[in-house]
Z-matrix of the N, CA and C atoms (Angstrom, degrees):
N
C 1 1.451
C 2 1.549 1 109.44
N 3 1.322 2 114.38 1 136.27
C 4 1.442 3 121.10 2 179.83
C 5 1.503 4 111.73 3 -128.15
N 6 1.289 5 117.55 4 128.25
C 7 1.489 6 120.24 5 176.80
C 8 1.493 7 110.28 6 -73.80
N 9 1.329 8 116.18 7 130.60
C 10 1.434 9 122.44 8 177.32
C 11 1.517 10 108.84 9 -109.16
N 12 1.345 11 116.40 10 107.37
C 13 1.479 12 121.73 11 -176.73
C 14 1.529 13 112.14 12 -97.17
N 15 1.319 14 118.65 13 5.49
C 16 1.465 15 121.81 14 -175.72
C 17 1.547 16 108.72 15 -59.87
N 18 1.301 17 114.05 16 130.59
C 19 1.490 18 120.67 17 178.26
C 20 1.502 19 114.43 18 79.69
N 21 1.306 20 118.00 19 -1.36
C 22 1.475 21 121.32 20 -178.76
C 23 1.522 22 108.35 21 -99.08
N 24 1.330 23 117.66 22 157.23
C 25 1.476 24 119.82 23 176.93
C 26 1.551 25 112.77 24 -61.39
N 27 1.339 26 116.64 25 -25.13
C 28 1.470 27 118.47 26 178.61
C 29 1.540 28 110.73 27 -68.02
N 30 1.329 29 116.96 28 -27.49
C 31 1.461 30 120.18 29 -178.61
C 32 1.521 31 110.64 30 -73.97
N 33 1.310 32 118.56 31 -34.86
C 34 1.464 33 122.41 32 178.25
C 35 1.542 34 107.27 33 -145.23
N 36 1.294 35 118.07 34 77.23
C 37 1.476 36 119.43 35 -173.47
C 38 1.529 37 111.61 36 -70.62
N 39 1.337 38 116.90 37 152.45
C 40 1.478 39 119.98 38 171.87
C 41 1.542 40 108.90 39 -62.07
N 42 1.300 41 116.14 40 158.66
C 43 1.450 42 121.99 41 -176.81
C 44 1.511 43 112.14 42 -63.32
N 45 1.343 44 118.48 43 -19.27
C 46 1.452 45 121.96 44 -178.83
C 47 1.511 46 112.97 45 -88.88
N 48 1.341 47 119.04 46 -4.51
C 49 1.461 48 122.93 47 -172.82
C 50 1.501 49 112.87 48 -126.02
N 51 1.297 50 116.00 49 148.50
C 52 1.465 51 122.64 50 173.82
C 53 1.520 52 107.69 51 -128.87
N 54 1.324 53 115.79 52 127.67
C 55 1.454 54 122.51 53 179.04
C 56 1.555 55 108.72 54 -105.60
N 57 1.336 56 116.68 55 117.80
C 58 1.459 57 120.24 56 177.76
C 59 1.526 58 108.21 57 -115.50
N 60 1.312 59 113.52 58 128.44
C 61 1.503 60 120.30 59 172.27
C 62 1.496 61 107.21 60 -119.53
N 63 1.336 62 115.18 61 141.06
C 64 1.469 63 118.97 62 -179.57
C 65 1.494 64 109.76 63 -61.64
N 66 1.312 65 116.20 64 151.95
C 67 1.445 66 123.11 65 -177.32
C 68 1.538 67 113.21 66 -60.97
N 69 1.328 68 119.34 67 136.14
C 70 1.476 69 126.11 68 2.86
C 71 1.527 70 109.62 69 -80.54
N 72 1.303 71 116.83 70 114.95
C 73 1.425 72 119.32 71 -172.43
C 74 1.525 73 111.68 72 -152.91
N 75 1.316 74 116.20 73 -126.64
C 76 1.455 75 120.86 74 -174.15
C 77 1.534 76 109.72 75 -118.94
N 78 1.313 77 116.25 76 162.29
C 79 1.434 78 122.18 77 170.04
C 80 1.528 79 108.94 78 -138.18
N 81 1.324 80 116.76 79 167.86
C 82 1.453 81 121.75 80 -179.92
C 83 1.507 82 107.97 81 -122.50
N 84 1.335 83 115.53 82 137.03
C 85 1.461 84 122.54 83 173.06
C 86 1.522 85 109.54 84 -94.22
N 87 1.340 86 117.97 85 125.85
C 88 1.437 87 123.07 86 -176.08
C 89 1.507 88 109.77 87 -116.83
N 90 1.353 89 115.86 88 136.25
C 91 1.462 90 120.17 89 174.41
C 92 1.514 91 108.19 90 -131.02
N 93 1.327 92 114.87 91 144.82
C 94 1.469 93 122.29 92 179.96
C 95 1.513 94 108.87 93 -128.15
N 96 1.340 95 116.96 94 83.01
C 97 1.451 96 119.62 95 -175.74
C 98 1.538 97 114.50 96 -57.49
N 99 1.308 98 116.68 97 -29.39
C 100 1.465 99 119.65 98 -177.49
C 101 1.504 100 112.98 99 -67.42
N 102 1.329 101 118.22 100 -13.41
C 103 1.483 102 120.54 101 179.53
C 104 1.557 103 110.71 102 -81.47
N 105 1.306 104 118.51 103 -16.27
C 106 1.467 105 121.21 104 178.35
C 107 1.501 106 109.29 105 -71.58
N 108 1.308 107 117.98 106 119.15
C 109 1.449 108 122.22 107 -179.30
C 110 1.523 109 113.08 108 75.63
N 111 1.318 110 117.21 109 15.59
C 112 1.478 111 120.41 110 -179.73
C 113 1.496 112 107.55 111 -64.98
N 114 1.309 113 118.43 112 127.77
C 115 1.458 114 123.99 113 -171.78
C 116 1.535 115 111.15 114 -67.31
N 117 1.321 116 115.67 115 151.59
C 118 1.466 117 120.75 116 -178.23
C 119 1.537 118 110.42 117 -65.31
N 120 1.319 119 114.77 118 140.43
C 121 1.444 120 121.54 119 -178.18
C 122 1.541 121 107.56 120 -163.34
N 123 1.288 122 117.54 121 169.06
C 124 1.470 123 121.76 122 174.83
C 125 1.508 124 108.43 123 -88.73
N 126 1.314 125 117.02 124 114.79
C 127 1.468 126 122.92 125 -177.03
C 128 1.519 127 106.93 126 -93.87
N 129 1.325 128 115.50 127 113.72
C 130 1.497 129 120.29 128 178.16
C 131 1.521 130 110.77 129 -84.29
N 132 1.298 131 115.44 130 -34.53
C 133 1.466 132 120.08 131 -178.35
C 134 1.523 133 109.28 132 -159.61
N 135 1.324 134 116.88 133 131.07
C 136 1.470 135 122.47 134 173.45
C 137 1.527 136 105.98 135 -134.82
N 138 1.298 137 116.69 136 122.16
C 139 1.478 138 120.61 137 -177.82
C 140 1.508 139 111.16 138 -144.01
N 141 1.273 140 114.02 139 143.21
C 142 1.468 141 120.54 140 175.61
C 143 1.513 142 107.85 141 -91.66
N 144 1.333 143 117.14 142 123.22
C 145 1.461 144 123.71 143 -177.79
C 146 1.527 145 107.55 144 -103.99
N 147 1.342 146 116.52 145 119.47
C 148 1.438 147 123.97 146 -174.46
C 149 1.519 148 110.12 147 -124.10
N 150 1.336 149 116.62 148 125.66
C 151 1.467 150 120.89 149 -172.93
C 152 1.494 151 110.10 150 -129.55
N 153 1.333 152 114.04 151 141.70
C 154 1.460 153 122.15 152 176.46
C 155 1.524 154 110.53 153 -69.45
N 156 1.322 155 115.77 154 146.51
C 157 1.457 156 120.95 155 167.81
C 158 1.523 157 106.27 156 -92.33
N 159 1.339 158 118.73 157 109.43
C 160 1.481 159 119.85 158 -176.87
C 161 1.525 160 111.82 159 -69.66
N 162 1.349 161 114.04 160 145.56
C 163 1.452 162 119.07 161 177.54
C 164 1.536 163 107.61 162 -129.40
N 165 1.283 164 116.62 163 -120.96
C 166 1.460 165 121.45 164 176.20
C 167 1.514 166 109.92 165 -74.74
N 168 1.339 167 118.50 166 119.52
C 169 1.498 168 120.05 167 -176.45
C 170 1.529 169 112.18 168 -57.46
N 171 1.306 170 116.60 169 -34.73
C 172 1.485 171 118.22 170 -179.52
C 173 1.528 172 110.49 171 -65.66
N 174 1.304 173 117.50 172 -50.10
C 175 1.465 174 120.77 173 -177.20
C 176 1.524 175 110.10 174 -68.46
N 177 1.327 176 117.87 175 -35.10
C 178 1.444 177 120.00 176 177.29
C 179 1.525 178 113.21 177 -62.52
N 180 1.330 179 114.25 178 -27.47
C 181 1.499 180 119.34 179 177.74
C 182 1.520 181 109.84 180 -88.58
N 183 1.338 182 117.94 181 -40.73
C 184 1.469 183 121.29 182 -176.96
C 185 1.515 184 112.55 183 -67.62
N 186 1.327 185 116.19 184 -36.73
C 187 1.488 186 121.68 185 -179.91
C 188 1.533 187 107.12 186 -104.05
N 189 1.266 188 115.64 187 99.23
C 190 1.469 189 121.54 188 -171.21
C 191 1.536 190 112.70 189 -66.16
N 192 1.324 191 114.20 190 147.87
C 193 1.451 192 120.51 191 171.79
C 194 1.499 193 109.97 192 -77.91
N 195 1.346 194 118.54 193 155.90
C 196 1.484 195 121.82 194 175.23
C 197 1.538 196 110.22 195 -58.31
N 198 1.292 197 117.02 196 142.53
C 199 1.454 198 121.13 197 -179.37
C 200 1.515 199 112.83 198 -72.98
N 201 1.354 200 116.25 199 -28.69
C 202 1.470 201 119.31 200 -174.10
C 203 1.563 202 107.48 201 -144.49
N 204 1.350 203 114.24 202 139.66
C 205 1.463 204 119.09 203 168.96
C 206 1.521 205 109.08 204 -110.47
N 207 1.330 206 114.57 205 159.02
C 208 1.435 207 121.39 206 -179.23
C 209 1.537 208 107.88 207 -137.10
N 210 1.310 209 116.24 208 146.76
C 211 1.466 210 120.62 209 179.31
C 212 1.513 211 111.21 210 -134.75
N 213 1.346 212 116.30 211 134.33
C 214 1.444 213 119.54 212 174.44
C 215 1.494 214 110.30 213 -135.54
N 216 1.350 215 117.07 214 -169.48
C 217 1.484 216 122.24 215 -170.47
C 218 1.509 217 110.63 216 -118.10
N 219 1.300 218 117.63 217 137.84
C 220 1.465 219 122.50 218 175.75
C 221 1.510 220 110.43 219 -81.34
N 222 1.319 221 116.93 220 131.14
C 223 1.487 222 121.98 221 178.47
C 224 1.505 223 106.43 222 -74.12
N 225 1.307 224 119.70 223 119.89
C 226 1.474 225 122.43 224 -179.25
C 227 1.549 226 110.81 225 -59.64
N 228 1.333 227 116.48 226 139.29
C 229 1.442 228 121.37 227 175.15
C 230 1.507 229 115.47 228 72.92
N 231 1.351 230 118.73 229 7.30
C 232 1.465 231 119.91 230 -179.08
C 233 1.550 232 109.01 231 -73.62
N 234 1.311 233 114.87 232 151.40
C 235 1.460 234 121.24 233 -175.26
C 236 1.512 235 109.12 234 -76.00
N 237 1.334 236 116.86 235 172.90
C 238 1.449 237 123.41 236 174.12
C 239 1.534 238 109.49 237 -83.85
N 240 1.340 239 120.89 238 128.32
C 241 1.460 240 125.06 239 -3.13
C 242 1.543 241 110.83 240 -71.45
N 243 1.318 242 115.72 241 148.40
C 244 1.459 243 121.77 242 -176.11
C 245 1.511 244 110.93 243 -64.74
N 246 1.314 245 114.72 244 151.96
C 247 1.487 246 121.33 245 174.11
C 248 1.504 247 108.70 246 -98.61
N 249 1.335 248 115.37 247 148.35
C 250 1.466 249 122.70 248 177.85
C 251 1.529 250 109.24 249 -130.00
N 252 1.289 251 115.71 250 165.48
C 253 1.454 252 120.74 251 176.62
C 254 1.533 253 109.30 252 -145.68
N 255 1.337 254 117.90 253 156.94
C 256 1.460 255 119.68 254 -177.46
C 257 1.526 256 111.65 255 -62.71
N 258 1.314 257 115.54 256 150.97
C 259 1.476 258 120.12 257 175.31
C 260 1.532 259 108.69 258 -67.16
N 261 1.278 260 116.64 259 143.96
C 262 1.454 261 120.82 260 -177.73
C 263 1.517 262 113.47 261 -70.87
N 264 1.319 263 116.03 262 139.34
C 265 1.461 264 124.53 263 162.00
C 266 1.524 265 117.68 264 72.25
N 267 1.324 266 120.14 265 -37.17
C 268 1.440 267 121.17 266 -166.80
C 269 1.519 268 116.42 267 -91.97
N 270 1.318 269 119.33 268 -10.00
C 271 1.456 270 119.48 269 -177.08
C 272 1.548 271 110.21 270 -66.71
N 273 1.303 272 116.62 271 -38.34
C 274 1.452 273 120.58 272 178.78
C 275 1.538 274 108.20 273 -159.95
N 276 1.321 275 114.69 274 108.33
C 277 1.475 276 119.26 275 -175.90
C 278 1.521 277 112.77 276 -75.82
N 279 1.328 278 118.56 277 -6.47
C 280 1.455 279 121.82 278 179.47
C 281 1.525 280 112.32 279 -100.39
N 282 1.336 281 117.39 280 4.19
C 283 1.494 282 119.45 281 -179.43
C 284 1.518 283 108.23 282 -133.31
N 285 1.310 284 115.25 283 126.56
C 286 1.457 285 120.13 284 -179.69
C 287 1.517 286 110.13 285 -73.15
N 288 1.321 287 116.50 286 132.65
C 289 1.466 288 121.86 287 173.85
C 290 1.503 289 107.77 288 -158.90
N 291 1.326 290 116.85 289 155.69
C 292 1.470 291 121.08 290 -178.52
C 293 1.522 292 107.52 291 -152.14
N 294 1.319 293 118.63 292 110.20
C 295 1.448 294 120.68 293 179.89
C 296 1.527 295 115.65 294 -62.70
N 297 1.324 296 118.07 295 -14.29
C 298 1.454 297 121.28 296 -177.64
C 299 1.532 298 113.54 297 -106.15
N 300 1.341 299 116.82 298 1.38
C 301 1.466 300 118.58 299 -177.05
C 302 1.515 301 108.80 300 -135.34
N 303 1.287 302 116.02 301 100.53
C 304 1.461 303 121.47 302 -173.43
C 305 1.520 304 109.61 303 -116.52
N 306 1.300 305 117.57 304 122.15
C 307 1.451 306 122.52 305 170.75
C 308 1.502 307 108.36 306 -154.88
N 309 1.282 308 117.84 307 169.75
C 310 1.475 309 121.86 308 -175.91
C 311 1.526 310 109.65 309 -57.20
N 312 1.315 311 115.14 310 130.35
C 313 1.459 312 121.54 311 177.09
C 314 1.496 313 115.25 312 84.36
N 315 1.343 314 116.82 313 2.39
C 316 1.466 315 120.12 314 -179.69
C 317 1.527 316 107.78 315 -129.18
N 318 1.333 317 116.62 316 123.82
C 319 1.420 318 120.87 317 -168.01
C 320 1.537 319 113.97 318 -92.76
N 321 1.338 320 115.99 319 146.10
C 322 1.423 321 121.97 320 171.69
C 323 1.528 322 112.17 321 -82.66
N 324 1.346 323 115.60 322 -11.83
C 325 1.473 324 122.37 323 -176.47
C 326 1.508 325 108.56 324 -135.23
N 327 1.298 326 120.88 325 142.96
C 328 1.464 327 121.74 326 -172.83
C 329 1.522 328 113.14 327 -64.71
N 330 1.316 329 115.90 328 131.48
C 331 1.468 330 119.67 329 174.05
C 332 1.531 331 109.74 330 -62.00
N 333 1.291 332 117.40 331 131.48
C 334 1.454 333 121.92 332 -176.55
C 335 1.491 334 113.92 333 90.36
N 336 1.361 335 117.67 334 -2.66
C 337 1.422 336 121.16 335 175.41
C 338 1.517 337 115.61 336 80.34
N 339 1.313 338 116.18 337 -157.19
C 340 1.473 339 123.68 338 -175.42
C 341 1.519 340 110.15 339 -79.39
N 342 1.320 341 117.23 340 135.79
C 343 1.418 342 123.41 341 170.17
C 344 1.537 343 107.52 342 -88.43
N 345 1.301 344 118.22 343 95.63
C 346 1.476 345 121.78 344 -173.43
C 347 1.537 346 112.01 345 -68.80
N 348 1.323 347 117.05 346 -25.36
C 349 1.460 348 119.47 347 176.11
C 350 1.537 349 110.53 348 -62.63
N 351 1.328 350 115.97 349 -40.33
C 352 1.485 351 119.21 350 179.66
C 353 1.503 352 112.34 351 -87.14
N 354 1.336 353 118.72 352 -51.00
C 355 1.429 354 125.03 353 -174.90
C 356 1.535 355 112.50 354 -71.03
N 357 1.309 356 116.15 355 -35.15
C 358 1.435 357 119.47 356 -175.58
C 359 1.523 358 112.50 357 83.75
N 360 1.346 359 114.75 358 -146.35
C 361 1.457 360 118.42 359 178.11
C 362 1.500 361 114.96 360 87.57
N 363 1.342 362 117.17 361 0.38
C 364 1.458 363 119.39 362 -179.72
C 365 1.511 364 110.85 363 -97.42
N 366 1.318 365 116.65 364 153.87
C 367 1.464 366 123.23 365 -173.25
C 368 1.487 367 112.00 366 -68.76
N 369 1.331 368 115.59 367 132.03
C 370 1.485 369 121.19 368 174.99
C 371 1.523 370 108.70 369 -136.93
N 372 1.338 371 115.69 370 167.61
C 373 1.460 372 119.92 371 178.00
C 374 1.538 373 109.65 372 -130.73
N 375 1.321 374 114.86 373 150.59
C 376 1.446 375 120.70 374 177.73
C 377 1.522 376 110.54 375 -150.43
N 378 1.298 377 116.74 376 163.77
C 379 1.447 378 121.83 377 179.71
C 380 1.540 379 108.81 378 -81.68
N 381 1.365 380 113.83 379 141.66
C 382 1.469 381 118.84 380 -178.57
C 383 1.533 382 106.10 381 -152.32
N 384 1.349 383 116.62 382 165.10
C 385 1.480 384 118.50 383 177.53
C 386 1.552 385 109.68 384 -56.61
N 387 1.289 386 116.63 385 129.24
C 388 1.420 387 121.80 386 -179.63
C 389 1.514 388 114.62 387 91.87
N 390 1.358 389 117.98 388 0.94
C 391 1.452 390 120.35 389 178.26
C 392 1.547 391 112.65 390 122.11
N 393 1.308 392 115.94 391 174.71
C 394 1.466 393 121.90 392 -178.41
C 395 1.533 394 108.93 393 -66.44
N 396 1.342 395 114.20 394 146.11
C 397 1.481 396 120.89 395 178.03
C 398 1.517 397 108.27 396 -133.79
N 399 1.337 398 114.55 397 154.88
C 400 1.467 399 120.68 398 172.10
C 401 1.511 400 110.47 399 -82.63
N 402 1.297 401 116.33 400 150.30
C 403 1.463 402 120.81 401 175.96
C 404 1.501 403 111.83 402 -152.16
N 405 1.346 404 114.92 403 164.62
C 406 1.490 405 123.10 404 177.61
C 407 1.495 406 108.13 405 -137.63
N 408 1.336 407 116.69 406 146.15
C 409 1.439 408 123.15 407 169.13
C 410 1.543 409 108.83 408 -122.23
N 411 1.318 410 115.94 409 136.98
C 412 1.460 411 120.41 410 177.76
C 413 1.537 412 107.49 411 -121.88
N 414 1.353 413 115.83 412 121.14
C 415 1.448 414 122.31 413 -176.85
C 416 1.548 415 109.02 414 -88.96
N 417 1.326 416 116.10 415 113.07
C 418 1.473 417 119.41 416 179.36
C 419 1.540 418 109.23 417 -124.76
N 420 1.307 419 116.59 418 36.76
C 421 1.479 420 122.66 419 -177.08
C 422 1.518 421 113.06 420 -57.37
N 423 1.333 422 116.34 421 -50.99
C 424 1.439 423 119.43 422 -174.31
C 425 1.528 424 112.25 423 -69.87
N 426 1.325 425 115.99 424 -34.19
C 427 1.446 426 120.20 425 176.25
C 428 1.521 427 110.00 426 -64.77
N 429 1.321 428 119.09 427 -46.96
C 430 1.465 429 120.54 428 179.83
C 431 1.519 430 111.44 429 -65.28
N 432 1.361 431 117.61 430 -37.25
C 433 1.460 432 119.31 431 175.93
C 434 1.510 433 111.55 432 -60.23
N 435 1.340 434 116.84 433 -44.11
C 436 1.476 435 119.92 434 178.25
C 437 1.535 436 110.98 435 -63.56
N 438 1.348 437 115.32 436 -39.23
C 439 1.425 438 118.48 437 -178.56
C 440 1.535 439 111.92 438 -62.96
N 441 1.322 440 117.71 439 -45.88
C 442 1.450 441 118.24 440 -177.44
C 443 1.534 442 112.94 441 -76.74
N 444 1.335 443 116.27 442 -31.27
C 445 1.470 444 118.05 443 179.57
C 446 1.509 445 111.71 444 -68.67
N 447 1.346 446 115.78 445 -41.00
C 448 1.477 447 120.44 446 -175.64
C 449 1.530 448 111.52 447 -97.41
N 450 1.359 449 117.32 448 -3.94
C 451 1.452 450 120.22 449 -174.61
C 452 1.533 451 110.29 450 50.73
N 453 1.341 452 114.77 451 50.63
C 454 1.451 453 122.34 452 -176.85
C 455 1.522 454 113.10 453 -82.47
N 456 1.308 455 114.62 454 -172.53
C 457 1.476 456 122.56 455 178.42
C 458 1.511 457 112.87 456 -65.90
N 459 1.301 458 115.43 457 129.24
C 460 1.474 459 121.19 458 173.65
C 461 1.514 460 107.78 459 -87.32
N 462 1.326 461 116.19 460 91.86
C 463 1.465 462 120.37 461 -173.79
C 464 1.523 463 114.25 462 -73.85
N 465 1.319 464 115.42 463 145.76
C 466 1.483 465 119.37 464 162.69
C 467 1.530 466 107.98 465 -68.10
N 468 1.335 467 116.86 466 141.12
C 469 1.455 468 122.10 467 -175.67
C 470 1.535 469 110.28 468 -112.31
N 471 1.296 470 115.82 469 152.17
C 472 1.453 471 122.54 470 177.00
C 473 1.527 472 108.34 471 -116.60
N 474 1.316 473 116.51 472 124.23
C 475 1.477 474 123.86 473 178.80
C 476 1.506 475 108.25 474 -109.80
N 477 1.366 476 118.02 475 127.48
C 478 1.447 477 121.22 476 -175.71
C 479 1.523 478 110.42 477 -154.49
N 480 1.322 479 114.52 478 173.50
C 481 1.477 480 121.58 479 178.29
C 482 1.481 481 108.82 480 -126.29
N 483 1.344 482 118.62 481 77.57
C 484 1.473 483 122.64 482 -171.46
C 485 1.552 484 110.62 483 -88.62
N 486 1.338 485 115.23 484 159.72
C 487 1.462 486 121.65 485 165.05
C 488 1.535 487 109.74 486 -103.99
N 489 1.339 488 115.98 487 -20.31
C 490 1.482 489 121.48 488 170.54
C 491 1.510 490 107.95 489 -163.16
N 492 1.325 491 117.03 490 158.98
C 493 1.430 492 121.45 491 178.67
C 494 1.559 493 108.17 492 -159.62
N 495 1.298 494 116.22 493 167.05
C 496 1.477 495 118.02 494 177.14
C 497 1.532 496 109.80 495 -147.68
N 498 1.300 497 115.74 496 162.28
C 499 1.426 498 123.43 497 177.33
C 500 1.507 499 108.55 498 -119.19
N 501 1.340 500 118.14 499 96.08
C 502 1.481 501 121.66 500 -168.34
C 503 1.545 502 112.77 501 -63.53
N 504 1.306 503 118.64 502 -22.87
C 505 1.451 504 119.68 503 179.23
C 506 1.525 505 111.54 504 -68.69
N 507 1.323 506 116.89 505 -19.85
C 508 1.463 507 121.42 506 179.93
C 509 1.534 508 111.09 507 -103.08
N 510 1.303 509 114.98 508 -50.48
C 511 1.479 510 118.34 509 -172.17
C 512 1.540 511 108.87 510 -159.72
N 513 1.336 512 116.36 511 156.34
C 514 1.455 513 119.30 512 175.30
C 515 1.528 514 110.65 513 -88.32
N 516 1.305 515 118.00 514 -0.83
C 517 1.453 516 122.79 515 -179.42
C 518 1.544 517 109.29 516 -70.86
N 519 1.316 518 115.33 517 137.68
C 520 1.463 519 121.04 518 176.94
C 521 1.544 520 110.47 519 -91.77
N 522 1.304 521 114.33 520 141.81
C 523 1.454 522 121.79 521 178.95
C 524 1.532 523 108.00 522 -100.53
N 525 1.304 524 116.92 523 124.64
C 526 1.482 525 120.64 524 179.59
C 527 1.530 526 110.26 525 -80.01
N 528 1.339 527 112.67 526 141.75
C 529 1.482 528 118.68 527 177.32
C 530 1.527 529 107.06 528 -119.09
N 531 1.322 530 118.25 529 -177.25
C 532 1.471 531 120.72 530 -167.54
C 533 1.521 532 114.05 531 -96.18
N 534 1.337 533 119.21 532 7.87
C 535 1.447 534 120.91 533 176.88
C 536 1.540 535 112.06 534 -93.62
N 537 1.303 536 117.21 535 157.94
C 538 1.449 537 122.24 536 172.37
C 539 1.523 538 107.68 537 -90.41
N 540 1.351 539 119.43 538 149.80
C 541 1.430 540 121.50 539 -179.56
C 542 1.544 541 111.61 540 -57.46
N 543 1.351 542 115.14 541 130.09
C 544 1.449 543 122.97 542 173.37
C 545 1.512 544 114.10 543 61.38
N 546 1.334 545 117.35 544 16.87
C 547 1.479 546 119.40 545 -179.42
C 548 1.509 547 109.05 546 -104.67
N 549 1.359 548 114.97 547 109.77
C 550 1.460 549 120.06 548 173.30
C 551 1.554 550 111.46 549 119.99
N 552 1.290 551 113.15 550 137.36
C 553 1.461 552 121.74 551 169.62
C 554 1.471 553 109.23 552 -152.41
N 555 1.374 554 115.78 553 152.38
C 556 1.431 555 118.99 554 -176.94
C 557 1.563 556 109.48 555 -157.54
N 558 1.349 557 116.19 556 148.03
C 559 1.451 558 121.17 557 175.62
C 560 1.516 559 106.35 558 -106.11
N 561 1.308 560 117.19 559 122.59
C 562 1.459 561 123.62 560 -175.79
C 563 1.501 562 111.34 561 -114.52
N 564 1.308 563 115.13 562 154.12
C 565 1.483 564 119.17 563 175.06
C 566 1.522 565 110.10 564 -79.98
N 567 1.322 566 116.36 565 135.31
C 568 1.454 567 120.54 566 173.03
C 569 1.519 568 108.27 567 -79.84
N 570 1.324 569 116.15 568 -173.84
C 571 1.480 570 119.61 569 179.69
C 572 1.516 571 113.72 570 -66.89
N 573 1.366 572 117.69 571 -15.05
C 574 1.456 573 118.53 572 -177.76
C 575 1.512 574 112.72 573 -107.51
N 576 1.366 575 119.14 574 7.51
C 577 1.434 576 119.44 575 179.90
C 578 1.536 577 109.24 576 -67.00
N 579 1.323 578 118.95 577 137.05
C 580 1.489 579 120.24 578 -175.26
C 581 1.531 580 113.95 579 -71.09
N 582 1.318 581 119.43 580 -29.94
C 583 1.446 582 122.03 581 -173.40
C 584 1.542 583 113.00 582 -112.52
N 585 1.298 584 118.52 583 -29.92
C 586 1.476 585 121.59 584 -175.06
C 587 1.541 586 108.88 585 -132.28
N 588 1.352 587 118.14 586 59.74
C 589 1.460 588 119.53 587 -175.67
C 590 1.529 589 111.47 588 -74.59
N 591 1.325 590 115.14 589 144.62
C 592 1.478 591 122.19 590 169.01
C 593 1.498 592 107.16 591 -74.61
N 594 1.317 593 118.48 592 131.17
C 595 1.468 594 121.76 593 -176.97
C 596 1.516 595 111.45 594 -132.92
N 597 1.335 596 115.35 595 143.46
C 598 1.446 597 121.07 596 168.10
C 599 1.540 598 106.42 597 -102.09
N 600 1.329 599 116.18 598 110.28
C 601 1.461 600 122.06 599 -176.92
C 602 1.526 601 106.91 600 -100.30
N 603 1.339 602 116.48 601 126.49
C 604 1.453 603 121.98 602 179.18
C 605 1.528 604 107.79 603 -124.28
N 606 1.302 605 115.19 604 122.12
C 607 1.476 606 122.45 605 174.65
C 608 1.511 607 106.97 606 -105.34
N 609 1.328 608 117.22 607 123.58
C 610 1.456 609 121.96 608 -168.75
C 611 1.525 610 110.75 609 -145.92
N 612 1.340 611 113.82 610 164.55
C 613 1.457 612 121.41 611 168.00
C 614 1.521 613 109.01 612 -121.27
N 615 1.315 614 117.46 613 143.08
C 616 1.476 615 120.47 614 178.04
C 617 1.525 616 108.73 615 -76.27
N 618 1.322 617 116.06 616 148.11
C 619 1.460 618 122.78 617 178.38
C 620 1.544 619 108.10 618 -81.54
């Protein structure tokens, strides 16, 4: 079975909308230019706020949203197909991992997988103008703190709803995620949507 998106908004979405379909499906590339050269500060909380654009209440209920979203980083200058790596630090604060330091006995990905209580990314609902909407929060506080402290690379990010994925530069092994294959789709507001914008909220103190 092959999904045919020709002529649909998912095939060429407006700049204010993001269409995510669970794997094998679609993903979104996210960039935050304001983080380049962002001055050093104490980051208390940094989270990506992602909200559904509500449409027909019946269809929004009948066609379920993905239960979990995942976000990783695009390796700059990688060939086609592009390479990605896990986001630093925030996937699981109780498991040591480092996407840039690989040797025997030291993992590029946290043992035990993602700590959803800390990282977030799971489906939630809230009241909004026009009715209840689905939303997701992704906690990337430690990653942003490292970025501003070290003035590191401001990576392009990939947002998706996978059931498994792998990073071929490290291993051919696939990492299982918490979604079912092809289960879930959602229309999200991009950063320019007038009513349901995607936002990176940073709570900080100046040094």
